[in-house]
N, C-alpha and C positions, 0 to 999 in steps of 0.2 A: 375422380368422382365417377362413380358409375351410376349411372342413372337408375336415380333413382327408382323402379318397377312399380306398376299400378297395384293398388289394393282394392278388392271388391268388398264393400261393406253394405249391409242392408239393414233396414229396420230402425229400431230405437237407438238413441245415443248410448245408452247404458249397455246394450247388447248389439253391436254393429252387425254381427253375422246372423241375427235372428231374421227369419222370413215371415213377414206378416201375411195373413190369409187374404187381405184385400189389396195389397200393393207390395211391390218390390222396388227398392230404390238403389240405384247404382252410385257408388262413390268412385268417380273416375279420377284417380290421383296417382300420378307417377311420382313416387317418392324418390327424391334424389338422395340416396342414402349410402352408397358405397364409395369411399374416396378413391380418386384416380392415383395411379402410380406417378410419383414425382420425385425430382432430385433437386434439393435446395443448394444454392451456392454458398460456400463459406468464405469466399473472397471474390472480388470483382473478376468476371470472366474476360478473357481476351478473345478477339475475333477468331483466332485460329483454333480455339478449343472446341471439342465436340459439342453438339447440340445438347442442351439440358433435357429437353422433352423429345421423345421419340414415339413413333406410332406403336400401339400395342392392342392386342385382342384379349378380352376377358370373357371367360365362360364360367358360369356358376349356377347355383340353385339356392332357393330360400324355402324354409319350412317354418310356418308360423301358426299362431292360434286361429287366424282368419283365412289363410290361404297357403298354397304351395305352388311355386313357380320355378321354371327354368329360365335362365337369362343369358344373353350374350351381348357384347358391346364392342364397338370399334372406335378407338380414340386416335385422331389424326391431327398433328400440328399443321396449321396452314401458314403461319408466319411467326417468327420468334427472333428476339434479340437476347442479349445476355441477361435481361431482367424482365422481359415481357413475352407473352405468348397469346396468340389467337388460334383457336382450335375448333374442330367440329367433332361431335360425338354422336354416333349412331347406335341405337339399342333395339333389341327385340326381346319380348317376354312372352312366354307360353305357359298358360295356366291350366288348371283342371277344367274338364268339361268343354274343352275346345276354345276357351277364351284366349285372345291374342292381343298384343300391344306393340306398337312401333313408335319410336321417339327419334326425332332428328333435331340436333341442337347446335348452337354456335355460342362460343364463350371467349372470354378474355381473362388473363391472369397477369398479375404484377407482383414481382418480388419487392419486399419492403425491408430495408435494413439488413439484407442478407439472411433473414430468418423467417419472416412472415411472407405468406402468399395471400393476396386479396384477389377475389375474382367475382365476376358476374356472368350470367348466362341466360339464354332463352331457348325453349324447346317447343316444337310442334309435336303434339301427342295424338295418336290415333288408337282407338281401342274397339275391338269387337268382343262383345260379352258372350257368355256361355249360351245365351238365348238368341245369338246371331243378330243383336242390335249393334249399331255403329255410333260412336261418339268421337268428338274432336275437342281439343282444348289447347291452350297455350300455358306453358309453365315459365315463370320468371323467378330467378333466385340469385342469391349472393352467398359467398363463402369466405372464410378466413382459416388459413391452415399453417401448421408447422409440420415437422417430420413426425410429431407424436400427438398432435391435437388437430381436430377439425371442428368447425362451427359452420352450420348451414341453415338457411331459411328459404322457403319457397312459397309462392302464391300460385294457385291453380285456377284458371279462368276458362270455363267451357264456352264454346261458341257453336253456332249452327243449331241443329235440332237437339236440344238437351233432354227432351222427354220422349220415350218410345213406349208404345203400347206393348203389353205383355198379356196376351189373351189367356195364357195358362193360369193366371192369377185373378181373372175376373171373378166377381162375386155377385150373386143375386140374393137380395133379402125380400122375402115375401111377407107383407103385412096384411092387415084386415081389409084394406081398401086400395092397396097399391103394391107394385113390385119395383124395387130400386136396384139398379145395376151399377156397380162401380167398376171402373176400368182398372185393371192391373197395370203397373207402370215400372219401367226402369228410368232412373233420373240421374243425369250428370250434375254434380254439386260443386259450387264454388267453395274454395277453402284455402287453408294454409297449413304448413307444418314447420317445425324447427327441430334441430338435433345437434347435439354435441357428441364428439367421439374422442376416445383416447386410446393410444397404443399401450398394451400391457408388455412392458419391456422385460426381457429375461425369460420369456416363455417359449422361445423358439424350439421346435422339435427336430429340425433338420440340422445336420452338422455344418452346412454351408450358410446357414442363417438367412435363407431366402423365404422363410415363412414368418407370418406375424399374426398375433391375436389382437383384435380391436373390440372395444365395447362402445355402444352408442346409446344415448338416452334422449328423449325429447317428447313432443306432444303434437297433436293435430286437432283441427276443427274444420268441419265442412257443413254448409248450411244452404237452405233453399226455402223460398217462400211457401212451397207446398209440401215440405217434408220436415221431419224432426231433425234438429241439429245433431250431428254425429261428432263427438269429441272424446279425447282421452289421452292417456300416456302411451308411449311406445318405447320398448327396450329391445335392443338387438345386440347379438354377439356375432362376430365375423372372424373366420379363419381364412387367410389368403396365402397362396404359394406363388411366387414369381418365377418366370422362366421355366414353366412346367415341362413343355416339350422342346421348345426352341426359345431363344431370347426374344422378349417382347410379348410373351403370353402369360396369362395369369389364371389360376383357378381360385374361385372364392366361394365359400360356403357360409350361409347365414341361418341363424335361428332367431326368431322374432316373437315377441309377445306384445299385444296391444288390446 
């Protein structure tokens, strides 16, 4: 799983990227959307066998209808047995107009019946928006995986100062007997998303078979008492190449519609 990257959405639910003249609302959501490299056991492992999970670095980029970002992540196993893993996952995302995000997570995974992997994780997320406002949140999620299928669901819980002033979008309305000033805002929104992914087998382009095509589909919803609910479908295609430069590295490219 690669963590999931933040998406910046503003305005109405039907057009998340639309910028309203009187306010701008930030959807601070680190979508956990790219599956981590993993190796499933086909038979019970012996203590002397090599570790199933090893550290790896992933570098990639995403182009979508709402945003374009560069991403990097570091996955490090902290403790593992033949069927269980505790790990940390560190991620950085760099978007247009200077927006940045950092995520630090801790998770656990359990192999079930030698075929399924069930997991749970929690992340601390920090985001600096393109307007130099700062937001923090906690992400809590769960996952179920095989070698060719992934299922994930996440909840996003902002904390701290969730509303920031945005003077560039202040508006003044002049009436016959008064002047009304409305403050422009960026706003971190509570929400959730869910996604299913499938490996498209037989589409490898490299002779060594170290590349894969994945497709993902799901949906999201984010809400706030002072903002319109933002919701809709999300579809994503992913191409990944393992061991690009050295063993334990991965390049991933994403195209997304939402």
